[in-house]
C-alpha positions in Angstrom: -62.0 74.7 33.0 -65.4 75.2 34.6 -64.5 73.8 38.1 -61.6 73.6 40.5 -61.7 70.8 42.9 -59.4 70.9 46.0 -58.1 68.2 48.1 -58.4 69.2 51.8 -55.4 67.7 53.7 -52.2 69.4 52.7 -53.9 71.7 50.1 -56.7 73.8 51.9 -55.1 73.2 55.3 -51.6 72.2 56.5 -52.9 69.1 58.2 -50.5 66.6 56.6 -47.5 68.3 58.3 -49.5 68.4 61.7 -50.4 64.7 61.5 -46.8 63.9 61.0 -45.8 65.9 64.1 -48.6 64.5 66.3 -48.5 60.8 65.4 -44.9 60.2 64.7 -44.3 58.8 68.2 -47.6 56.8 67.9 -46.7 55.1 64.6 -43.2 54.2 65.9 -44.7 52.6 68.9 -47.0 50.4 66.7 -44.3 49.8 64.1 -40.8 50.3 65.3 -39.6 49.9 61.8 -41.6 52.9 60.6 -39.5 55.3 58.6 -39.7 58.6 56.7 -40.4 56.5 53.6 -43.6 55.1 55.3 -44.6 58.7 56.1 -44.6 59.5 52.3 -46.4 56.3 51.4 -49.2 57.0 53.9 -49.8 60.5 52.5 -53.2 60.8 50.8 -54.5 57.5 52.3 -57.9 57.5 54.0 -57.9 56.6 57.7 -59.2 53.0 57.0 -56.6 52.5 54.2 -54.0 53.6 56.6 -55.2 51.0 59.0 -54.9 48.4 56.2 -51.5 49.6 55.3 -50.2 49.3 58.8 -51.5 45.7 59.3 -50.3 44.5 56.0 -46.9 46.4 55.8 -45.8 45.5 59.4 -47.9 42.2 60.0 -49.2 43.6 63.2 -52.4 42.8 65.1 -54.0 46.3 65.3 -57.7 46.4 66.4 -59.4 48.7 63.7 -62.0 50.4 66.0 -59.4 51.4 68.5 -57.2 52.7 65.7 -60.0 54.7 64.4 -61.0 56.1 67.8 -57.4 57.1 68.4 -57.3 58.9 65.0 -60.6 60.7 65.8 -59.1 62.1 69.1 -56.0 63.3 67.1 -58.1 64.7 64.4 -60.2 66.9 66.7 -56.8 68.4 68.0 -55.4 68.9 64.4 -58.4 70.4 62.7 -60.0 72.4 65.6 -56.7 73.7 67.0 -53.5 73.3 65.0 -54.1 73.8 61.3 -54.0 76.9 59.3 -55.8 77.7 56.1 -53.3 77.8 53.2 -52.2 81.4 52.5 -54.1 82.9 49.6 -56.6 79.8 49.4 -59.7 81.9 50.5 -58.9 84.8 48.1 -58.7 82.3 45.3 -61.8 80.5 46.3 -63.7 83.9 46.5 -62.4 84.9 43.1 -63.4 81.6 41.5 -67.0 82.0 42.9 -67.3 85.6 41.7 -66.2 84.4 38.1 -68.9 81.5 38.4 -66.3 78.8 38.4 -67.6 75.9 40.5 -65.4 74.8 43.5 -65.5 71.6 45.6 -63.6 69.6 48.2 -62.6 66.0 47.3 -61.2 64.3 50.3 -60.4 60.8 51.5 -60.9 61.9 55.1 -64.1 61.0 56.9 -67.0 63.5 56.8 -66.8 64.3 60.4 -63.1 65.6 59.9 -63.9 67.5 56.8 -66.7 69.2 58.5 -64.5 70.6 61.2 -62.4 72.3 58.5 -65.4 73.6 56.6 -66.9 75.0 59.8 -63.8 76.4 61.3 -62.9 78.5 58.1 -66.5 79.2 57.0 -66.0 77.6 53.7 -69.6 76.6 53.0 -70.5 79.8 51.0 -67.4 79.2 48.8 -68.1 75.5 47.9 -70.6 74.0 45.5 -70.0 70.4 46.8 -68.0 68.5 49.5 -67.3 64.8 48.9 -65.3 62.6 51.2 -64.8 59.0 52.0 -68.3 58.4 53.6 -69.9 59.4 50.3 -68.3 56.7 48.3 -68.6 53.8 50.6 -65.0 54.1 51.6 -63.7 53.9 47.9 -61.0 56.6 48.5 -58.0 57.7 46.5 -56.2 56.4 44.5 -59.6 55.0 43.2 -61.4 57.6 41.1 -64.8 57.4 42.8 -64.5 60.6 45.0 -63.7 62.8 41.9 -66.4 61.1 39.9 -68.9 61.8 42.7 -67.8 65.4 42.8 -68.2 65.9 39.0 -71.7 64.4 39.2 -72.8 66.7 42.0 -71.5 69.9 40.4 -72.7 68.7 37.0 -69.4 69.5 35.2 -67.7 66.9 33.0 -64.4 65.7 34.6 -62.6 66.8 31.4 -63.6 70.3 32.4 -62.5 70.1 36.0 -59.1 70.9 37.5 -58.0 69.0 40.7 -55.4 70.4 43.1 -53.6 67.6 45.1 -50.4 67.4 47.2 -49.9 63.6 47.0 -49.2 61.0 44.2 -52.2 59.0 45.5 -54.6 62.0 45.0 -53.1 62.8 41.6 -53.6 59.2 40.4 -57.2 59.4 41.6 -57.9 62.6 39.7 -56.3 61.4 36.6 -58.1 58.1 36.6 -61.3 60.1 36.8 -60.3 62.1 33.8 -59.6 65.4 35.4 -56.7 67.8 34.7 -54.5 68.0 37.8 -52.1 70.4 39.6 -49.7 69.3 42.1 -49.4 71.5 45.2 -46.0 71.8 46.8 -46.7 72.6 50.4 -43.3 72.5 52.0 -43.6 69.1 53.6 -44.2 66.9 50.6 -40.9 67.0 48.8 -40.7 63.2 49.1 -43.9 62.9 46.9 -43.6 62.0 43.2 -45.9 64.4 41.7 -44.6 63.9 38.0 -48.1 62.9 36.6 -49.6 66.4 37.3 -50.2 68.7 34.5 -48.3 71.4 36.4 -47.0 72.3 39.9 -48.1 75.2 42.3 -46.1 76.3 45.3 -48.6 78.8 46.7 -52.2 80.2 46.4 -51.0 83.7 47.1 -51.7 86.0 44.1 -53.1 83.1 42.2 -56.2 83.8 39.9 -58.3 81.7 37.6 -56.5 83.3 34.6 -53.1 82.2 35.9 -54.4 78.7 36.6 -55.5 78.5 33.1 -52.4 79.9 31.8 -50.3 77.3 33.7 -52.5 74.5 32.3 -52.1 75.6 28.7 -48.4 75.8 28.8 
């Protein structure tokens, strides 16, 4: 593997859990039939895909612009105040850079949300590329476009890239693009079917490039 590509939400930062905490009441107000199953089905969706999901699943009249503005307000609280960087992530990213392994973010979130995380945790020196929903015309996961764009930017064949994802939607996107993929169990995604992953991780702590490759070869 010549590159490791990280999903952002639920992998680099614990934002999936924070979104569930902050938006539970809002979603149940919009759709009283909203359940924990819908929480799991929404994991990994881009914000515009989430709007489409709400409208189609619950047959509600939900103004798209108002919904996006609401999510932007929540996002600023989530990414600027509430999230923590995954334990061990920064050490792993530094080691990968030291070894000359390319690193990138592949996120279905809007660029303005991703930028808040990159700036808050000073990730720019550790990354060779950042690709988000805006860069692929909204063709977000499970479509392969985000991962194909990452591979193009870092000039590494997808077959030589490892994706790290916390959702079934993200894993499917990576696999469709031809990447190997690791499932990241973050403590709040036990309901996700991650069986298509090549292997699972439960922490970045103590993880090295050699250990990643060892897991991939098993």
